[in-house]
LOMI-374524 format. One record per residue (C-alpha): x, y, z. Coordinates in steps of 0.1 Angstrom, whole numbers, plus 5000, padded with zeros to 4 digits. Layout:
XYZ;...
# end
This chain:
511449064912;508149204900;506249454920;502549384913;501549744905;501649994876;501250284901;504450494894;504550644929;504350304946;506850154921;509450434927;509050394965;509750014963;512650064939;514350314962;514150074992;515049754972;517849954955;520149654953;517449444935;516149454900;512449554904;510149544875;506549654871;503549454856;503849684826;507549584821;506349224819;503349304796;500949174822;497349274817;495749054844;493649254868;493249074902;490149164921;490749274957;487749084972;489148955005;488449085040;492049165051;495049345036;497149035040;494648815021;494349064992;498149104989;498648724991;495948674964;497648924941;501148784947;500048424939;497948524909;500748734893;503348464901;501248204883;500948444854;504748524850;506548254870;508848504886;509048624922;506448884930;505849154957;502249254960;500649504983;497349614998;496849925018;494150145032;493050405057;491450295090;489450545112;490250405146;486850445163;485050295133;487650035122;486650155087;487050175057;490149955058;490349705029;487349885014;489150225012;489150234974;485650094969;483350164998;481350414976;481650194945;484150194918;483250504899;483750774927;486651014927;489251034955;487751364966;484251214968;485450924989;487551155011;484651395018;482451095027;485150975052;485351325068;481551355069;481251025088;484051115112;482351445119;479051275127;480150955145;483550995162;484751155194;488351155182;489851185147;492450915152;493350705122;496150495107;497350395073;498150025070;500249865042;500849495039;503449355014;503648995004;506548824986;505848494968;508248294946;506247974941;507547834974;508148105000;505548335013;507048635033;504948925045;505449255063;503249525077;503749895080;501550135100;501450505103;499350675129;497751015124;494351195123;491551285099;491451665094;488251865092;488751925054;491051805026;494451975024;497351965000;498051914963;500551624963;499951254966;496851054956;494050854972;493450965008;496651155012;494751485014;492751365045;495451185065;497251425088;500651335103;502251585127;500051875116;500551815078;498451595055;500451355034;499351565004;501151865019;504451675020;506851654992;507151304976;510451244993;509151355027;506051125023;508250825011;510450865041;507650805066;504950615047;503450285058;504650135026;508150225033;507950075068;506549755054;509149745026;512049785050;510649505071;510149285041;513649355028;515149245062;513048925062;514148845026;517748895035;517548665065;515548385048;517948125037;515547945013;515348254991;518048274964;518548644966;521548654942;519148584913;517448914916;520249144927;521549414904;
# end
């Protein structure tokens, strides 16, 4: 199966969970198609990517969409990567989120949401993972990427955790484990074709 991402961290996480499957990246398949995430839900974005990349390579695809949601604001959600435009750094976006939470929120509650969608030309199977936490008063940590430095789980930001610690509790891992269970129990999916 092809995981529709060239992000090495995401790919490694998926490979570890789907360890009995052969998982390839878009780069492995020489795919240069860039699918725009222009939908209003994580599911719709992930489904669009799964179908688009399947149509490109004609092989089963797992696609994801994920983001950070500040509970009181129900934001930025699907716009996590682009609410300030496409040319801003992670730090700029993270500081903007903290600034808005400081000004507008009574609590700092937040969650990370990840939706994975599998598509093989016939079957559409989806799974969702959620991790609840808080937005700290300032960025912390050197590991990770994206909003990891401003999402706190049990007194540590995701950027303060080691990669293995983060992977063991991430929303993507929760979604991937659920997706794997669904794939294994779906009789119309020929799993033997993709197993190592």
